[in-house]
C-alpha positions in Angstrom: -2.9 2.9 -23.8 -4.1 3.3 -20.5 -2.0 0.0 -19.2 1.4 1.6 -20.5 -0.1 5.2 -19.0 -0.2 3.4 -15.2 2.8 1.5 -15.6 4.6 5.0 -16.8 3.1 6.8 -13.2 3.9 4.0 -11.0 7.3 4.0 -12.3 8.1 7.8 -11.6 6.1 7.9 -8.2 6.3 4.5 -6.4 9.4 3.4 -8.0 9.9 0.2 -5.3 6.4 -1.0 -6.3 7.3 -0.3 -9.6 10.2 -2.5 -9.5 8.5 -5.3 -7.5 5.6 -5.5 -10.3 8.1 -5.7 -13.5 9.2 -9.0 -11.8 6.3 -10.3 -12.1 5.1 -12.2 -15.3 3.4 -9.8 -17.7 -0.3 -11.0 -17.8 0.2 -10.1 -13.8 1.6 -6.5 -14.3 -1.3 -5.9 -16.5 -3.5 -6.2 -13.6 -1.0 -4.6 -11.5 -0.4 -1.4 -12.9 -4.2 0.0 -12.8 -4.4 -1.3 -9.2 -1.0 1.0 -8.3 -1.8 3.4 -10.3 -4.8 4.6 -8.8 -3.5 4.2 -5.3 -1.0 6.9 -6.0 -4.1 9.0 -7.9 -5.6 8.6 -4.3 -3.0 9.4 -1.9 -1.9 12.2 -4.0 -5.9 13.6 -4.0 -5.7 14.0 -0.5 -2.4 16.1 -0.4 -4.0 17.7 -3.5 -4.9 21.4 -1.5 -4.0 23.0 1.6 -7.4 23.2 2.0 -9.1 20.0 3.6 -12.3 20.7 2.4 -10.6 21.2 -0.9 -8.9 17.9 -0.8 -11.9 16.0 0.5 -14.1 16.8 -2.8 -10.8 15.2 -4.8 -10.9 11.9 -2.5 -14.9 12.2 -3.3 -14.3 12.1 -6.8 -12.3 8.7 -6.7 -15.0 7.5 -4.4 -17.4 8.1 -7.1 -15.6 6.6 -9.5 -14.9 3.5 -7.8 -18.3 3.1 -7.1 -19.2 3.8 -11.3 -16.6 1.3 -11.9 -18.1 -1.7 -10.0 -21.7 -1.1 -11.1 -19.6 -1.6 -14.6 -20.0 2.2 -15.9 -16.2 3.5 -18.2 -13.9 5.0 -16.4 -13.1 8.8 -17.1 -9.8 9.2 -17.4 -7.0 7.0 -18.2 -6.2 5.5 -14.8 -10.1 4.5 -13.9 -10.3 3.7 -17.8 -7.7 1.0 -17.1 -9.2 0.0 -13.7 -12.7 -0.8 -15.0 -11.8 -4.0 -16.4 -10.4 -5.4 -13.0 -13.3 -4.6 -11.1 -15.9 -6.1 -13.7 -13.9 -9.2 -13.5 -13.8 -9.3 -9.8 -16.6 -7.1 -8.0 -14.4 -7.5 -4.3 -11.9 -5.1 -5.7 -14.4 -2.3 -5.9 -15.4 -2.0 -1.8 -11.4 -2.8 -0.9 -10.7 0.3 -2.8 -13.1 2.3 -1.5 -12.3 1.2 2.0 -8.7 2.5 0.9 -10.3 6.0 -0.1 -12.2 6.7 2.9 -9.0 5.8 5.0 -7.0 8.7 3.0 -9.5 11.1 4.7 -7.4 11.1 7.3 -4.8 12.8 5.5 -6.9 15.7 4.5 -6.6 17.3 7.8 -4.1 17.6 10.5 -5.6 16.4 13.8 -3.6 13.1 15.0 -4.8 10.1 15.1 -7.2 9.6 17.9 -5.3 6.0 19.2 -2.9 3.4 18.5 -6.0 1.7 17.1 -6.9 4.8 14.9 -3.5 4.6 13.4 -3.6 0.2 13.3 -7.0 0.5 11.4 -5.3 3.2 9.2 -2.5 1.1 7.9 -4.8 -1.7 7.4 -7.3 0.2 5.4 -4.6 1.9 3.3 -1.9 -0.8 3.0 -3.9 -4.0 3.7 -6.7 -3.1 1.2 -4.1 -2.1 -1.6 -2.4 -5.4 -1.1 -5.8 -7.7 -0.9 -7.0 -5.8 -3.6 -3.9 -6.7 -5.7 -4.6 -10.2 -4.1 -7.9 -10.3 -5.6 -6.4 -9.4 -8.9 -4.3 -12.0 -9.1 -6.8 -14.8 -8.3 -7.0 -14.9 -4.7 -9.3 -17.0 -2.4 -10.8 -16.0 0.4 -8.6 -18.3 2.4 -5.8 -15.6 1.4 -7.0 -12.8 3.0 -5.5 -12.6 6.9 -2.0 -13.7 5.7 -1.8 -10.8 2.7 -3.5 -8.7 5.1 -1.2 -9.4 7.3 2.0 -8.9 5.1 0.9 -5.8 4.3 0.8 -4.1 7.8 3.6 -4.7 8.6 4.9 -3.9 5.3 2.5 -0.5 5.1 4.2 0.2 8.7 7.7 0.4 7.3 6.8 2.2 4.7 4.6 4.8 6.6 8.1 4.7 9.1 9.9 6.3 5.9 7.0 8.8 5.4 7.6 10.5 8.8 9.8 13.1 8.5 8.3 14.5 5.3 4.6 14.0 7.0 5.5 16.2 9.9 7.6 18.9 7.6 3.7 19.4 6.2 2.4 20.0 9.9 1.0 16.1 10.2 1.3 14.1 13.1 1.7 10.8 11.7 2.4 8.3 14.9 0.3 8.3 17.6 3.1 8.7 20.6 6.9 9.3 19.0 9.0 8.1 22.1 11.0 5.8 21.2 9.5 3.0 23.4 6.2 3.7 21.4 8.3 3.4 18.2 10.1 0.3 19.1 6.7 -1.6 20.2 5.4 -0.5 16.8 8.0 -1.5 14.9 8.1 -4.9 16.6 4.3 -5.3 16.1 4.8 -5.0 12.0 7.5 -7.8 12.5 4.8 -9.5 14.5 2.6 -9.2 11.5 4.9 -10.2 9.1 5.5 -13.3 10.9 2.2 -14.2 11.2 1.7 -13.7 7.5 4.8 -16.0 6.6 4.1 -18.8 8.9 0.2 -19.1 7.0 2.1 -18.9 3.5 0.4 -22.4 2.8 -2.7 -19.9 2.8 -1.7 -17.6 0.0 -1.4 -19.8 -3.3 1.7 -19.2 -5.3 0.2 -16.7 -8.4 -1.2 -14.2 -5.8 2.2 -14.0 -3.8 3.9 -11.3 -6.1 1.0 -9.4 -4.4 3.4 -9.1 -1.5 6.6 -8.6 -3.0 6.4 -4.7 -2.8 7.3 -5.7 1.1 10.7 -7.0 0.2 12.3 -4.7 2.4 9.9 -4.4 5.4 11.5 -6.7 8.1 15.5 -4.7 7.3 13.2 -1.6 8.1 11.4 -2.5 10.9 14.6 -4.5 12.3 16.4 -1.2 12.1 13.5 1.0 13.5 12.7 -1.7 16.6 16.8 -1.2 17.2 17.2 2.9 17.1 13.6 4.1 16.9 15.3 7.5 16.9 16.5 6.4 12.8 12.1 6.8 12.1 12.3 10.9 13.1 15.9 11.4 11.9 14.5 9.4 8.2 17.9 7.3 8.7 16.3 4.3 8.0 17.9 1.4 5.6 17.6 2.6 1.6 15.2 -0.2 0.3 16.9 0.3 -3.2 20.5 -1.0 -2.3 18.8 -4.8 -1.8 16.5 -4.3 -4.3 17.7 -6.0 -7.8 18.6 -9.2 -5.6 15.6 -9.6 -3.6 13.3 -9.3 -6.3 15.2 -11.5 -8.5 15.0 -14.2 -5.7 11.2 -13.7 -5.2 10.8 -13.8 -9.1 12.8 -17.0 -9.2 11.2 -18.7 -6.3 7.8 -16.8 -5.2 9.4 -16.6 -1.7 8.2 -13.1 -0.2 
C-alpha cells in the first residue's frame, strides 16, 4: 500500500516524473516511486511555512528520518516506510538524499545565491543527488555517476527555469543574475552538461537509464532559453507535456536518453 501511496503522490505533484516512471518496467517503478515521493515531501517541507525556522525544522525531520532509515530503522509514515527498503538495500542512497535535504535549506530563506558557483552546487545537490539516488536504486556502478550528474544538472536547470516566475512571486531570488546574457550563458552551460553526459553514455548501463528519462524535454527548453532568455522570466518556455507521450515511448522502446 505504501508504494501505491507514493505513486499517487508523484502522479499529483510531479506529473512529468510520474509519466517517465510509468514508461519503466514495473520492478523499476517500485524503486523509483518512493524516491520521487520523498523528493516531493522534502521540497514541500522547505516551503511549509513563511517562517524560515519552522521550515528548517520540517526539513530537519527529513534529515533525521533519512539517518534513521540509513541505520536500518523503520520509517515513520508511508513515504518513509516505502523508502526504508531502498536504503537498506543500498547504503549509498542515504548520503545522496541527506545532501539533497541540506541543499534545500536554501529554499527556506529569501537570500539570493552568493554567486554562480553556489547556484551550480545547489543544482547538483538537488537534481544531481536525486538522479544519482535513482540510478543507485536501479543498480548503477560508480563509473556512471559523472554522466548521471551531468545530465541531471542540465535537466535540473531546465526545471529551475520553469520555476523562476513562481519563485519570484514568492519573493525569492532564484537566479544569480537575471540579465539576458547571464541566463543565456546558463542555458548553454546546461546544454553542455547534457552533451557531456551523452558523450559518456557507455558508462551508464541500460538498466539505469530510466533514472534519466524525466529529463526528456530538457534540451528543448534550454535551447529555447538560450535563443530568447526573456522566456525564462516570462514563464513561456516550451510546455514539455506537448512532447511527453512520443518522447517517453521512444525511450521505453530504445533506452534512449
